[in-house]
Each structure stands twice: as C-alpha cells, then as structure tokens.
C-alpha positions in Angstrom: -40.4 -19.3 5.6 -37.6 -17.2 4.3 -38.5 -14.2 1.6 -36.8 -12.8 -1.1 -37.7 -9.7 -3.2 -36.0 -5.9 -3.6 -36.9 -2.9 -1.5 -36.5 0.4 -2.5 -34.5 2.5 0.1 -37.8 4.8 0.4 -39.4 1.5 1.4 -37.2 0.6 4.5 -37.5 4.1 5.9 -39.8 2.7 8.4 -37.9 0.2 9.4 -35.6 -0.5 13.0 -32.6 -2.5 12.1 -30.6 -4.2 14.8 -26.5 -5.1 14.7 -26.2 -8.1 16.8 -23.5 -8.3 19.1 -21.3 -11.0 16.8 -21.1 -9.1 13.9 -18.5 -7.4 12.8 -17.9 -4.0 13.6 -18.2 -0.7 11.1 -15.2 -0.7 8.6 -16.0 0.6 5.6 -13.0 2.4 4.0 -13.4 6.3 2.8 -12.7 4.4 -0.8 -15.7 1.8 -0.4 -17.9 4.9 0.8 -16.8 6.8 -2.4 -17.3 3.7 -5.1 -20.6 3.6 -3.9 -21.6 7.0 -4.3 -20.1 7.3 -7.5 -21.9 3.9 -8.5 -25.6 5.7 -7.4 -24.4 9.2 -9.1 -23.4 7.2 -12.4 -26.8 5.2 -12.6 -28.6 8.8 -12.1 -26.7 10.5 -14.7 -26.8 7.9 -17.1 -28.3 8.6 -20.4 -31.0 6.7 -22.2 -32.4 5.4 -18.7 -35.8 3.6 -18.9 -38.6 4.9 -16.3 -38.5 1.6 -14.9 -34.9 1.1 -14.3 -33.5 0.8 -11.4 -30.2 0.4 -9.5 -29.1 -2.8 -7.7 -27.3 -3.0 -3.9 -25.7 -6.1 -2.4 -28.4 -8.2 -0.7 -29.6 -7.1 2.8 -30.2 -10.7 5.3 -32.6 -10.1 7.9 -34.6 -11.7 10.4 -37.7 -10.0 11.8 -37.9 -10.0 15.6 -40.5 -8.4 17.7 -40.4 -4.6 16.4 -37.1 -4.8 14.6 -35.3 -6.5 12.2 -31.5 -8.3 12.8 -29.5 -7.7 10.5 -27.4 -11.2 9.6 -25.8 -9.8 6.4 -25.2 -6.6 4.8 -24.8 -4.0 8.1 -21.9 -1.9 6.3 -24.0 -1.4 3.6 -27.0 -0.5 5.7 -24.9 2.1 7.8 -23.5 3.7 5.3 -27.5 4.4 3.5 -27.8 5.8 6.8 -25.3 7.9 6.8 -26.2 9.4 3.4 -29.8 9.8 4.3 -28.3 11.7 7.5 -26.7 14.0 5.2 -29.3 14.5 3.1 -32.5 14.6 5.5 -33.0 18.1 4.5 -33.7 17.6 1.3 -36.3 14.3 2.3 -40.0 16.0 2.4 -41.5 12.2 3.8 -42.1 12.8 7.7 -39.4 9.7 8.4 -36.5 10.8 7.3 -34.6 7.9 7.3 -34.5 4.4 9.3 -33.0 3.4 12.6 -29.8 1.3 13.1 -28.7 0.2 16.2 -25.5 -1.8 17.4 -26.0 -3.7 20.6 -22.5 -3.9 21.5 -21.8 -0.3 21.6 -24.7 0.4 23.8 -23.5 2.0 27.8 -24.4 4.2 30.4 -21.8 6.5 28.4 -22.0 5.4 24.8 -25.2 4.6 22.5 -24.6 3.6 19.0 -28.0 5.0 17.9 -27.8 8.3 19.4 -24.0 8.0 18.2 -25.9 8.1 14.6 -28.4 9.9 14.4 -26.6 13.2 15.7 -23.5 12.2 13.4 -23.6 15.8 12.1 -23.0 17.0 15.6 -20.3 14.9 16.7 -16.7 16.1 16.5 -13.5 13.6 15.6 -12.8 13.6 19.4 -16.2 11.9 20.3 -15.9 9.6 18.0 -12.7 8.2 19.1 -14.6 6.6 22.3 -14.7 3.1 19.9 -13.2 1.7 16.9 -16.9 1.6 15.0 -17.5 5.5 15.8 -13.8 6.7 14.7 -14.8 4.1 11.1 -18.7 5.6 11.0 -17.4 9.4 11.5 -14.8 9.1 8.8 -17.7 7.4 6.6 -19.9 10.4 7.7 -16.8 12.9 6.7 -16.4 11.7 3.2 -19.9 11.5 2.0 -20.0 15.5 2.7 -16.6 16.0 1.2 -18.0 13.7 -1.9 -21.1 16.2 -2.0 -18.9 19.4 -1.7 -16.8 18.2 -4.2 -19.3 17.4 -6.7 -20.9 20.7 -6.0 -17.6 22.5 -6.8 -17.0 21.0 -10.0 -20.6 22.9 -10.9 -23.0 20.1 -10.2 -25.5 22.5 -8.7 -28.2 21.3 -6.2 -26.9 18.0 -6.6 -28.1 16.6 -3.3 -31.9 17.7 -4.0 -30.8 15.9 -7.7 -29.1 12.8 -5.5 -32.3 12.0 -3.4 -35.2 11.3 -5.3 -33.4 8.6 -7.5 -31.4 7.2 -4.7 -35.0 6.6 -2.6 -37.1 5.7 -5.4 -34.9 4.0 -8.0 -32.0 2.3 -5.9 -32.9 -0.9 -4.5 -31.2 -3.6 -2.0 -32.3 -7.8 -2.9 -33.9 -8.0 0.6 -33.7 -11.7 1.9 -35.9 -12.3 4.9 -35.1 -15.7 6.8 -37.6 -17.4 9.3 -37.7 -16.3 12.5 -37.7 -20.2 13.5 -33.7 -20.5 12.0 -31.4 -20.0 13.8 -29.3 -16.0 13.1 -25.7 -16.9 14.1 -25.8 -20.4 12.1 -27.0 -18.5 8.7 -24.9 -15.6 9.6 -21.7 -18.1 9.8 -22.5 -20.0 6.9 -23.4 -16.9 4.0 -19.4 -15.0 5.1 -17.4 -18.5 4.9 -16.9 -18.4 1.6 -16.5 -14.0 2.1 -12.6 -12.9 2.1 -13.2 -9.6 4.5 -14.6 -11.7 7.2 -11.7 -12.8 9.6 -11.4 -15.8 11.7 -11.9 -13.8 14.3 -15.4 -12.5 13.5 -16.1 -16.3 12.8 -15.1 -17.4 15.9 -17.1 -15.0 17.6 -20.3 -15.9 16.0 -19.6 -19.8 17.2 -18.9 -18.0 21.4 -22.2 -16.3 20.9 -24.5 -18.5 19.1 -27.7 -18.9 21.2 -28.0 -22.7 20.5 -25.3 -23.2 22.3 -27.4 -22.6 25.3 -30.4 -25.1 25.4 -31.3 -24.8 28.9 -31.5 -21.0 29.7 -34.1 -18.7 28.9 -34.1 -16.1 26.9 -33.0 -13.4 29.1 -30.2 -15.6 30.5 -28.9 -16.4 26.9 -28.7 -12.3 26.5 -26.8 -11.7 29.8 -24.3 -14.1 28.4 -24.1 -13.0 25.2 -23.4 -9.5 26.3 -21.1 -10.5 28.9 -19.2 -12.5 26.1 -19.1 -9.1 24.1 -18.0 -6.7 26.6 -15.2 -8.7 27.6 -14.5 -9.4 23.9 -14.3 -5.8 23.2 -12.1 -5.0 26.4 -9.5 -7.7 25.3 -9.8 -6.3 21.5 -9.2 -2.6 22.9 -6.4 -3.2 24.8 -4.7 -5.3 21.9 -5.1 -2.4 20.1 -2.6 -0.1 22.4 0.7 -0.3 20.9 2.6 -0.3 23.9 0.6 -3.9 24.7 0.6 -5.2 21.5 4.6 -4.7 21.1 5.2 -6.3 24.3 4.4 -9.5 23.0 4.9 -9.1 19.4 8.0 -8.0 17.2 5.6 -6.7 14.4 2.1 -6.1 13.8 1.9 -9.6 12.2 -0.4 -8.0 9.6 -3.6 -10.3 11.2 -6.9 -8.9 9.7 -7.5 -8.1 13.5 -5.4 -8.3 16.4 -7.7 -10.5 18.7 -7.0 -13.1 16.3 -3.6 -13.5 18.0 -5.2 -14.9 21.1 -7.2 -17.6 19.4 -4.0 -18.3 17.3 -2.0 -18.7 20.9 -4.9 -20.9 22.2 -4.3 -23.3 18.8 -0.8 -23.4 19.5 -0.9 -24.2 22.9 -3.0 -27.1 22.0 -0.9 -28.0 19.4 -3.3 -29.2 16.9 -2.3 -29.5 13.2 -5.6 -28.6 11.6 -3.6 -26.4 8.7 -2.4 -23.3 7.8 -4.6 -22.3 5.5 -6.6 -18.6 6.4 -9.2 -20.1 8.5 -7.4 -23.1 10.2 -7.7 -21.0 13.5 -11.4 -20.9 13.2 -12.2 -24.4 12.2 -9.9 -25.3 15.3 -12.7 -23.7 17.3 -15.7 -24.9 15.3 -14.1 -28.5 15.9 -14.7 -27.8 19.5 -17.8 -26.4 19.3 -19.8 -29.5 17.9 -21.2 -30.8 20.7 -22.9 -27.1 21.2 -22.4 -27.5 25.0 -22.8 -24.4 27.0 -19.8 -26.2 29.4 -18.0 -26.6 26.5 -18.6 -22.8 25.2 -17.5 -21.4 28.9 -14.7 -23.8 29.4 -12.6 -22.3 26.2 -14.4 -18.7 26.6 -12.7 -19.3 30.3 -9.4 -20.1 28.6 -9.1 -17.5 26.1 -9.5 -15.3 29.0 -7.0 -17.3 31.2 -4.3 -16.2 28.0 -5.2 -12.6 27.7 -5.1 -11.7 31.3 -1.9 -13.5 32.2 -0.4 -11.5 29.6 -1.8 -8.6 31.0 -0.8 -9.2 34.0 2.5 -9.5 32.7 2.2 -6.6 31.3 1.6 -4.3 34.8 4.1 -6.2 36.8 7.3 -3.9 35.7 9.8 -7.0 36.0 8.0 -9.6 34.2 7.1 -6.5 31.6 10.9 -6.3 31.1 11.9 -9.8 31.7 9.1 -11.3 29.1 9.6 -8.5 27.2 13.2 -9.1 26.3 12.7 -12.4 25.7 9.6 -11.6 23.0 12.1 -9.2 21.4 14.7 -12.1 21.4 12.4 -14.3 19.3 11.2 -16.4 22.3 7.7 -18.3 21.9 5.0 -16.6 24.0 2.8 -19.9 23.6 6.1 -22.0 25.5 5.5 -19.2 28.1 2.1 -19.7 28.5 2.8 -23.2 28.8 5.0 -22.6 31.3 3.4 -20.5 33.6 0.6 -22.4 34.1 2.4 -25.5 35.3 4.9 -23.7 38.1 4.4 -21.4 40.3 5.4 -17.5 40.7 9.0 -17.6 41.5 9.6 -20.7 39.7 8.5 -19.2 36.3 10.5 -15.7 37.6 13.5 -18.2 38.0 13.0 -20.1 34.6 12.8 -16.2 33.0 16.6 -15.7 34.2 17.6 -19.5 32.7 16.1 -18.5 29.8 17.5 -14.9 29.5 21.0 -16.2 30.3 20.9 -18.7 27.7 20.2 -16.4 25.2 23.5 -13.9 26.2 25.7 -16.8 26.1 28.7 -15.3 25.9 32.2 -16.7 27.6 33.9 -13.5 26.6 32.1 -10.2 25.8 35.5 -8.6 24.8 35.7 -10.6 21.8 32.2 -9.8 20.4 32.5 -7.7 17.1 30.2 -6.2 14.8 29.2 -7.4 12.0 30.5 -11.1 13.0 28.5 -11.0 16.3 25.9 -8.6 15.8 22.8 -10.9 16.5 24.2 -11.6 19.8 25.5 -7.6 20.7 21.8 -6.6 20.0 20.4 -9.1 22.2 23.0 -8.1 24.9 22.9 -4.2 24.5 19.0 -4.7 24.9 19.3 -6.5 28.0 21.8 -4.1 29.2 19.2 -1.3 29.0 16.3 -3.3 30.3 18.0 -4.7 33.3 19.9 -0.9 34.2 16.2 -0.1 34.0 15.3 -3.0 36.4 17.9 -2.1 38.8 16.4 0.9 39.7 13.5 -0.2 42.3 12.2 3.3 42.7 11.8 4.0 39.3 8.5 3.5 37.6 9.8 4.3 33.6 9.4 1.1 31.4 11.5 0.0 28.3 9.7 1.2 25.5 9.2 -1.9 23.4 6.9 -0.3 20.7 9.6 1.9 19.7 12.1 -0.6 19.7 10.6 -2.6 17.1 8.9 0.6 15.1 11.5 2.4 15.4 14.0 -0.2 14.4 16.7 0.6 16.7 20.4 0.2 15.5 23.8 -1.4 16.6 25.7 2.6 16.7 29.5 2.7 16.8 29.8 4.9 20.0 33.1 6.7 18.3 33.1 6.5 14.3 35.1 4.0 12.3 37.9 6.1 10.6 37.8 3.7 7.2 34.2 3.8 7.2 33.6 7.8 7.3 33.3 9.6 3.8 33.0 13.2 4.1 32.1 15.0 0.6 35.0 17.2 -0.5 33.3 20.5 0.2 32.3 19.3 3.7 35.8 18.4 4.9 36.6 21.6 6.8 33.1 21.3 8.3 33.8 17.9 9.3 37.1 18.7 11.1 35.2 21.9 12.9 33.0 19.4 14.3 34.9 16.6 15.1 38.5 17.3 16.4 39.7 17.9 19.9 43.1 18.0 21.0 44.3 14.9 23.3 46.9 13.4 24.4 46.7 11.4 21.0 46.8 14.5 19.0 51.0 15.1 19.7 52.0 15.9 16.3 52.1 19.3 15.7 52.8 19.2 12.0 49.6 17.7 11.5 47.5 19.5 14.3 48.8 22.7 12.8 47.3 21.8 9.5 44.1 20.5 10.8 43.7 24.2 12.7 44.4 25.8 9.1 41.7 23.8 7.3 39.2 24.4 10.4 39.7 28.6 9.5 39.2 27.6 5.8 42.3 26.4 4.3 41.3 23.7 1.8 43.0 20.1 2.3 43.9 17.9 -0.3 41.8 15.0 -0.5 44.1 12.5 -1.0 45.4 13.5 2.6 42.3 13.7 4.2 41.9 10.0 5.3 44.9 9.6 7.1 43.7 13.2 9.0 40.7 11.3 9.9 42.6 8.0 10.9 44.6 10.5 13.2 41.6 12.6 14.4 39.3 9.4 15.3 42.3 7.2 16.6 42.3 3.1 16.4 39.4 1.5 14.8 37.3 -0.7 17.2 34.5 -2.6 16.3 33.8 -4.3 19.8 31.4 -4.3 21.7 33.0 -2.0 24.3 32.5 1.2 21.4 28.7 -0.4 20.1 25.6 1.1 22.1 21.9 0.9 20.7 20.2 4.1 19.2 16.8 4.7 16.6 17.6 4.3 13.4 16.9 8.0 12.5 19.2 9.8 14.6 21.8 7.1 13.9 22.0 7.4 10.1 22.1 11.8 10.7 25.5 11.2 12.8 27.0 8.1 11.5 30.4 9.6 10.2 30.6 11.8 13.6 32.9 11.8 16.3 32.7 11.1 19.7 32.4 15.1 20.3 29.7 15.7 17.8 27.5 12.3 18.4 27.3 13.1 22.0 26.4 16.9 21.3 23.7 15.9 19.0 22.6 13.1 21.7 22.2 16.2 24.3 20.4 18.2 21.5 17.7 15.3 20.2 17.2 14.6 24.3 16.3 18.3 25.1 13.8 17.9 21.8 12.0 15.0 23.3 13.9 12.2 21.3 13.5 9.1 23.1 17.5 8.3 23.7 17.8 4.9 25.5 18.8 4.7 29.2 22.4 3.0 28.6 23.3 4.8 25.4 22.7 8.4 27.4 24.8 7.2 30.0 27.4 6.2 27.6 27.1 9.5 26.2 26.8 11.5 29.4 30.1 9.0 30.8 28.3 7.5 34.0 30.3 4.8 33.4 33.8 6.1 33.3 35.6 5.7 36.6 38.0 8.9 35.8 36.4 11.5 34.2 39.1 13.3 31.7 37.6 14.3 29.1 33.6 14.8 28.1 34.3 15.1 24.3 36.6 12.3 23.6 35.8 8.3 24.1 39.1 6.8 25.4 40.5 3.7 26.0 39.4 3.8 30.2 36.3 4.7 29.0 35.5 1.9 27.1 37.0 -1.0 29.6 34.4 0.7 32.1 31.7 0.7 30.0 32.6 -3.3 29.3 33.0 -4.0 32.8 29.4 -2.8 33.2 28.2 -4.9 30.5 30.1 -7.8 32.0 27.7 -7.4 35.5 24.8 -7.7 33.8 25.4 -10.4 31.3 27.4 -12.6 34.1 25.1 -11.5 36.6 22.1 -13.9 34.3 25.3 -16.9 33.4 25.2 -17.5 37.3 21.2 -18.1 37.0 22.0 -21.2 35.5 25.3 -22.0 37.4 
C-alpha cells in the first residue's frame, strides 16, 4: 500500500537511502544547488511568517527494502540535502548529523560512494575525478561552501547556525512511499517519462535492469546480472567520454544529452526501424523490444549493444582501421553502414572494402586541376587522406592522426604561399611586411624594384598605390591549385594568412617548438621534404610545387587502383 505524507529534513536523518544502478548519476549543476540554497534562505528570512509555516521541497519517491529505502525519484535533491547537512554538521546538535546515502554502481574495491560522501569535506578535486558522479558531487559541495562564505562576507553573522534549525525543522519533502510489492523500475520509468531531464539512455537503462525481466532467477542472480550490466554500461560510458575515442566516430559533439545514447541510436538505425523522430523515439524502440519481458530478449539486445561498442573499440585500437575508418567518418560516411558491412564480411574483405570506399571519396582524374573555392570539399578530403596515409606508411611509428583536434580546432585549407591579390596590409605595417617576406631570388631580377624594397625595409615609406604591385612581385604568380594548399588549424592559419612562404615557415617552426600540433604533411611541406632538389628554404618554387603534387598523386592514385 502506497503512503503520501510530508517529512521534515530532521525526520529523515535516521534513514539509509540506496540509489540503485538503473538510476541516473548525480548531475545537479552549481546553479541548481545555488537556487535550492537561495529558496531556503528566502523562506528563512521571510518576514511575517506564521509559526507553523514550512518550506516544501519536491517529492521523494521511495520503496522500503530490508533496512533501507530504495530511491525511485528525488535522488538529486537527497544528495544535495546530504551535502548541505555535511557542511553544517558542526552546528547540528542531534546525535545523528545526516542520513546515509549510497550509489550502487559506484562501489568497487577502490571506490565507495558512501565513504566518498561521508568524507567529502576532505576530498581534493583530483580525487573527485575518479568518476563522473564524484566530480559533480564535489563541485556541488564546493558551491555550498562558497554560498555560505559569500553570505558571511555580506554581513550575515553566524549564517550557518541560523540556517540549521529552519532547514531541519521547517523544510519538508513530500514523502511518497510505494508498496514493496510493486516493481521499482516500472514505477521509476512511469514517473520519469514526462520529465525532460531524463534522457533516452537513462530510460533504456531502466529497461535493461528491470528485475521483472528475470522471472526465473533468484534474488542474488538478478542482483549480480543487474550489477554486471550496470558495470559494463559504466565502462562504455566512460570510454565515450574520451574525446579521442568520441571524435574518431563522430564529426561533432552531436549535442546528445549523454554520449552513450549514440550506441542505442546506432542499433535502432541498424534495425532500420522508423518509429518517429521525437525526443523518446529510441527509448520507445527498445521498450517495444522488451514487451515480452523475456530474459533471453534482454540478453540478446544487451549482447548486440556490446557487439557494436566492442567493434568500434576494436577499430579504435587497430592502427590501420583507426585511420581508415576515421577518414571515412570525417568524410561523412555513415557508421551504421560500416557496422552492417563488418558483421557480414571476413576481416580482409572488410579492409578491402574500406580501401574501395576511400577511393570513392577522393575520386579525381586530374589533381592538378583542383582549385581552392571550386573544389574545396574534395581538396580537404585529399589533404586529410594524404596526412593519414603518410602516417600509416611508417609501419614502425605508433603516433596516430588526432581526429579530435582536426574536428574541434576546425582545420582550414591553407595556401602554402600567399595569394598576392588577397594580401591586405595596413599602410603603417607595409615596411614590416616587406622585411619579413622579401627574399632575393632568380625571379627577383628587377634591380630598381629591389632597391626600392630595400629602402622601404630600412624605413623609407612606399607610396600606397605602388605597394600592391610590389606584393605581386614579392609573392609571384597566384596559385589556387592543390599543389599550393595544405591543412592547418584555424588559429595558426589566421595568424599568418598574409605571409609569404618564408614567414609562414618561420612561424610553423616556432609554433611546433611551443607545442602546437602541425599535421605531418604540412610540416613536410614547410621543411621541403617533398622537394627533390633543395635550392632555397625560404621560397616555395615551381619545382617544390610539382614534387608536392607528385606525392599527392601517389597517395590518391594508389587508392584509385583499389577499384580498378
């Protein structure tokens, strides 16, 4: 039989609360913590209150199990209340300073949620990073300490002690205790289906861990299976938080509420089920699967989720697959299709298929005709492949292409040697520009113009109308073709877009010494590793461009041969 009542914070101090594995982790933000404290403080300082007036918090839904309460709803508030009580415990006169609260899936040999909460005042930020729940809990506790300190600085003397009594005696939760015979996860799902904060992933987790799916199992067997699924869930979620792993299979953060939802979306897409694009379509897809409440059905679907994750994980750890699949994803291939293909092919067949797909992405008969602007999308793919294949060709190297940086830092197609018609230099900066960019070469044979430039470098001003013709003389003919293009992070690119090869080369060297990642082929270009005949390190000449183009052709046409 269910029971609805109100309980003060003081009345629940004797209780032990248990957060089961199907529940979402602690995710309250600092703003939510601050809002709760402000609301309670506004009530405490409210003028004209009646003696029996009290402040009401949102409901807490619980189910009594043995000597503790299983929390079905309200664990975010309960955890925050615990943290407030923890901060105020020296002012609480009762023997019991706070209730106990424990998260089921965060308890391992090296990590215990109950101990972490009880000793939160002694924890460091480093310790809080053991898992995502601890991090949010630690941040919330720091916010509570900061809030009380701020009030004290504002002149509220002894605010902590003034806060305690009203918080314990006049702050209540709506206490809803459900019958012990009712299925906890079914109630949890029904309560939360209408709440925006719950995600598809959290609702799906409740489906997988529903004890009614194991009708022929004893209590201990059910508990162990639930813990096994919850533990595997946590490992997958933790792996997906790694940006290197995430951006290997995604081109952006996708704005999913939680990254593990990506796996469930993939499984839905693999099944080809069209059940709507609303917020909870993925949850409804799995809910439909589990209507039979069969243990075999649960096991089969969880096995498929693990297969998807383990396949992606295998791709990530295999250096060749990491680079080739990473390229295809970056070139907007559908990971769902790749997962379908790998399921039905032998390993060597699948690797051959990847080469064919890559060849299709960079299909081009004449690379020398590709121009910036007209063919930028294809040029970007070719330059990306050139970098990736260059790394793969070194079989003894372990370094990997950083897809997360390529995508997060928004790398640009950059002209190796600046385009004269695009160079815009302020009048007062023209002498400096010439100083850094002019190099005497066989091309620069105009003695009169050379003399004018040298005088300008020494401080003599050039007429503004004449400067553009000097820029064209210094930089030479415009070249928008792929042989004058490379990849570079947007920050570095924008810092030197008006510069000649000479100045760009110097900045590349300086940036790399300071830790900036420079793509391997971009570095090779500015170090002139592609040049067969090394004449001048400060000029990107016709021979350099031809040799660079030859290397681009070698890589692209090698993949082209895969489809012949």
